[in-house]
N, C-alpha and C positions, 0 to 999 in steps of 0.2 A: 667589378661589378658596381662600384660606386662611381668609379670613373666613368664607365659608359655611360650610367646615368646622366652626369654631369652635362657629359658631350651631347646628349639626345636633349638635356633641357636648353642649354646654351643654341641647339639648333633649332626650336620650337620658337625662342623669342627671337632669332633673329627674322625667322618666317613672319612671327605676328607684328614684329616693327617693321618689317618692309611693307606688307600688309596696310597696316595702318596709315604710313606714309601714302600709300599709293590710294587708299581710300578718301584721303583728307584732299591730296591733289585733285582726284578725278573722281569728287562725289558724286555727281550723277550719274556717272556710268559706272556702276557696281559689276557690270561683267569683266572689266580688268583687274577690279579687286578679287572674284573670284576664280579669273586665271593664275593670279599670283597663289593664292592661297593653294588651287588646286597644284600648282607645280612644288609648292613648300612641302604639301602633303606627298607628292613622289618621292622628292629628295628624301625625307624622313622614313618612308618605308623601305628606299634603298638601304638607307642606315639600319633601319631594325634587320634587313636580311643580313648584310654582312654582319653585324652583332651575333644574331643567332649561330650564323656559319664560324665565325671565330670560336666561339664558345663551344660547339660542337667538336673543332679540331683540338681545342685544349683540353677539354674533358675525355677524349679518346684515349685509349692504354697507351696507343702508338699514335705522335702526331700525326695526321696526315694529312697532306697538303690537298689531296682530293676534295676536302670540303670546303677550301676557300676556292679553288679553281670553280665550283660547283656555286658559290655564294656570286661571285664574278659573272657568271654567266647569268644567273639568274636576277642579277640586278641589271645587268645590260636589257635582257628581252623586257623583264617588268618596266622596266624606263620607256623603252621604246613601246609598247603593248599601251602603257598609260599614256602617253603623248598620244596615239593615236586616238584611243577613245576621248581625251580630252579635247583635242582639235576636230575629228570628226563628228563625234556621237553627241558630246555635252557644246559642239561649235564655241570653245573658249578660245579666246584670242591666243596664239602661239607665243609670241613677244613677252605678255604676261606670264603664260607659263615658264618661259626661260627664266625670266626673271625671279621668279618663284622658286626655282630648280636652283639657279645660282645662289639668291639668300640663302637656303638651307645647306648647300656647301660651304660657303662661307663661314656659317655658323657651327658647321661639324670640323671645320678647320681652326677656328677660333678655339672651340670645344677642346679639340685635342692638343691646342699647344698648352691651355690653362690647364689641363690635367698631368700635363707630363711631368714626369717625378725628375 
């Protein structure tokens, strides 16, 4: 549990760092900053879904791979729906959302590498 919390913290830090850099570079255009933060939020939610499903698979009496498949489907559809909401309903910049998503995934990878035994 401690390692998973560290991974999420590193992921949040990378999203915030990219958000600050975006805010400093494109200061008058806060729409790009909102897109980056929204994309990072999408990445963070996908990681939390995966964390929940891995815990369910490990805590069951018989390890069930079905929880992992269900988590993968939830992550895929969640990301697609949230990208659609961000670009159509919230009218955020899709490129900025992708940058935020990538920042979150890079943070996830770095956090996973740092907590590896």
